[in-house]
Backbone as CSV, one residue per row, in Angstrom:
resi,resn,N_x,N_y,N_z,CA_x,CA_y,CA_z,C_x,C_y,C_z
1,MET,125.432,112.138,81.588,126.211,113.403,80.878,127.240,112.873,80.218
2,LYS,127.842,111.674,80.469,128.996,111.143,79.690,128.538,110.594,78.352
3,LEU,127.327,110.261,78.349,126.669,109.673,77.236,126.493,111.017,76.309
4,ALA,126.168,112.086,76.637,125.925,113.272,75.665,127.324,113.703,75.358
5,VAL,128.522,113.544,76.034,129.514,114.023,75.587,130.048,113.391,74.522
6,SER,130.035,111.929,74.904,130.623,110.782,73.894,129.533,111.108,72.541
7,THR,128.337,111.257,72.430,127.568,111.459,71.447,128.012,112.746,70.951
8,LEU,128.244,113.786,71.353,128.616,115.182,70.794,129.915,114.835,70.176
9,LEU,131.026,114.067,70.783,132.248,113.949,70.324,132.042,112.899,69.065
10,LEU,131.317,112.033,69.071,131.365,111.016,67.894,130.889,111.871,66.793
11,ALA,129.877,112.565,66.912,129.081,113.590,65.921,130.137,114.558,65.166
12,LEU,130.950,115.301,66.124,131.928,115.954,65.586,133.070,115.334,64.667
13,LEU,133.452,113.949,65.168,134.353,113.279,64.311,133.740,112.861,63.216
14,GLN,132.655,112.508,63.087,131.853,112.009,61.835,131.683,113.207,61.113
15,SER,131.357,114.445,61.470,131.092,115.475,60.621,132.550,116.105,60.208
16,HIS,133.430,115.806,60.865,134.676,116.316,60.366,135.253,115.512,59.421
17,SER,135.297,114.250,59.340,135.589,113.453,58.256,134.791,113.390,57.245
18,ALA,133.490,113.673,57.166,132.716,113.724,55.841,133.081,115.177,55.494
19,PHE,133.372,116.074,56.072,133.554,117.390,55.742,134.842,117.372,54.978
20,SER,135.868,116.989,55.435,137.236,116.833,54.877,137.184,116.169,53.466
21,ALA,136.008,115.029,53.401,136.182,114.277,51.990,135.457,115.236,50.962
22,VAL,134.602,115.984,51.442,133.824,117.002,50.608,134.815,118.198,50.171
23,VAL,135.482,118.714,50.807,136.489,119.804,50.663,137.459,119.580,49.998
24,LYS,138.074,118.101,49.428,139.124,118.013,48.678,138.930,118.694,47.464
25,ARG,139.597,119.613,47.378,139.619,120.600,46.130,140.963,120.387,45.211
26,GLU,140.875,120.478,43.810,142.079,120.485,43.245,142.469,121.539,42.433
27,THR,143.263,121.758,41.840,143.500,122.673,40.993,143.785,122.064,39.437
28,LYS,143.220,122.220,38.622,143.216,121.707,37.198,143.847,122.759,36.315
29,GLN,144.885,122.248,35.454,145.876,123.125,34.669,145.247,122.646,33.222
30,VAL,144.933,123.662,32.390,144.539,123.324,30.982,145.467,124.316,30.274
31,GLU,145.941,123.863,29.202,146.838,124.726,28.246,146.126,124.502,26.769
32,LEU,145.805,125.699,26.279,144.980,125.667,25.018,145.612,126.373,23.859
33,ASP,146.120,125.765,22.870,146.637,126.682,21.721,145.596,126.878,20.845
34,ILE,145.271,128.311,20.514,144.452,128.821,19.850,144.962,129.140,18.326
35,VAL,144.498,128.320,17.285,145.361,128.638,16.193,144.276,128.575,14.814
36,ASN,144.740,129.281,13.879,143.796,129.117,12.338,144.218,127.798,11.850
37,THR,143.007,127.423,11.316,143.515,126.059,10.573,142.425,125.971,9.484
38,GLN,142.410,124.972,8.430,141.459,124.713,7.456,140.973,123.343,7.774
39,LEU,139.762,123.375,7.988,138.896,122.107,8.134,137.599,122.182,7.247
40,ALA,136.889,120.986,7.268,135.884,120.761,6.492,134.553,120.135,7.313
41,PRO,134.370,121.013,8.406,133.203,120.237,9.371,131.856,119.637,8.477
42,ASP,131.569,120.372,7.517,130.337,120.142,6.591,130.489,119.608,5.471
43,GLY,131.803,119.426,5.010,132.210,118.650,3.790,132.961,119.872,2.928
44,PHE,132.743,121.150,3.314,133.210,122.066,2.389,134.445,122.806,3.437
45,MET,135.711,122.912,2.526,136.819,123.387,3.396,136.781,124.796,3.570
46,ARG,137.066,125.326,4.941,136.836,126.605,5.416,137.957,126.865,6.424
47,SER,138.427,128.242,6.508,139.272,128.735,7.673,138.233,128.646,9.114
48,MET,139.161,128.090,9.894,138.453,128.008,11.334,139.264,128.440,12.388
49,ILE,138.973,128.766,13.493,139.612,128.678,14.756,139.446,127.439,15.471
50,THR,140.755,126.829,15.952,140.568,125.718,16.757,141.246,126.143,18.101
51,ALA,140.994,124.979,18.969,141.568,125.049,20.250,142.462,123.688,20.428
52,ASN,143.384,123.739,20.394,144.145,122.389,20.239,144.050,121.528,19.080
53,GLY,143.824,122.152,17.895,143.462,121.382,16.633,141.991,120.839,16.706
54,GLN,141.254,121.423,17.590,139.885,120.384,17.661,138.744,121.631,17.540
55,TYR,137.767,121.159,16.639,136.576,122.248,16.632,135.625,121.096,16.962
56,PRO,134.595,121.174,17.885,134.702,122.459,18.969,135.881,121.933,19.873
57,GLY,136.404,123.040,20.630,137.513,122.598,21.411,137.331,121.458,22.356
58,PRO,138.534,121.175,23.105,138.132,119.814,24.152,137.283,120.254,25.094
59,LEU,136.840,119.230,25.694,136.112,119.460,27.275,136.919,119.620,28.283
60,ILE,136.256,120.774,29.074,137.190,120.815,30.255,136.434,120.511,31.411
61,THR,136.699,119.421,32.248,135.720,119.252,33.169,136.460,119.592,34.626
62,ALA,135.720,119.747,35.818,135.868,120.047,37.015,134.916,119.865,37.954
63,ASN,135.380,119.769,39.257,133.994,119.651,40.046,133.839,120.879,40.834
64,LYS,132.798,121.138,41.608,132.526,122.390,42.280,133.563,122.507,43.338
65,GLY,133.945,123.680,43.327,134.925,124.025,44.156,136.409,123.961,43.855
66,ASP,136.748,123.373,42.605,137.887,123.172,41.949,138.488,124.600,41.450
67,THR,139.781,124.617,41.315,140.451,125.746,40.807,140.887,125.484,39.438
68,LEU,140.448,126.333,38.576,140.767,126.113,36.969,142.026,127.117,36.813
69,GLU,143.044,126.585,36.455,144.045,127.501,35.723,144.191,127.188,33.975
70,VAL,143.671,128.009,33.431,143.625,127.951,31.790,144.735,128.847,31.123
71,THR,145.682,128.297,30.537,146.572,129.175,29.673,146.112,128.970,28.161
72,LEU,145.827,130.182,27.708,145.662,130.377,26.376,146.757,130.922,25.678
73,ASN,147.290,130.041,24.592,148.444,130.491,23.835,147.854,130.890,22.328
74,ASN,147.542,132.411,22.251,147.347,132.953,21.037,148.158,132.744,19.951
75,LYS,148.018,131.782,19.121,148.855,131.488,17.807,148.161,131.811,16.452
76,LEU,147.086,132.937,16.449,146.177,133.134,15.407,147.208,134.141,14.407
77,VAL,146.940,134.082,13.363,147.500,134.901,12.266,146.309,135.455,11.752
78,ARG,146.732,136.714,11.033,145.972,137.599,10.249,145.659,136.970,9.036
79,LEU,144.312,136.578,8.722,144.310,136.241,7.317,143.770,137.315,6.490
80,ILE,144.586,137.656,5.246,143.971,138.203,4.115,143.222,137.397,3.118
81,LEU,141.654,137.828,3.383,140.863,137.382,2.388,140.875,138.148,1.310
82,PRO,140.566,137.290,0.077,140.292,138.006,-1.289,139.094,138.952,-1.584
């Protein structure tokens, strides 16, 4: 009986430590400025919309269970095309 209780207690402690290692979740904060810009991705200058000055925008990475807080700052201007 003592062995069974010891084994059960050991199993619970191991599962708790393994579980707590898996459950560590993070909150990732990302801020993106969405702006009009002139770029030449194919050699021809054109109006484009970029995120933080990049096209394509920056890579956002997270792990399963993480919380993402994404702030989009809309800095677009209306373009008057000829």
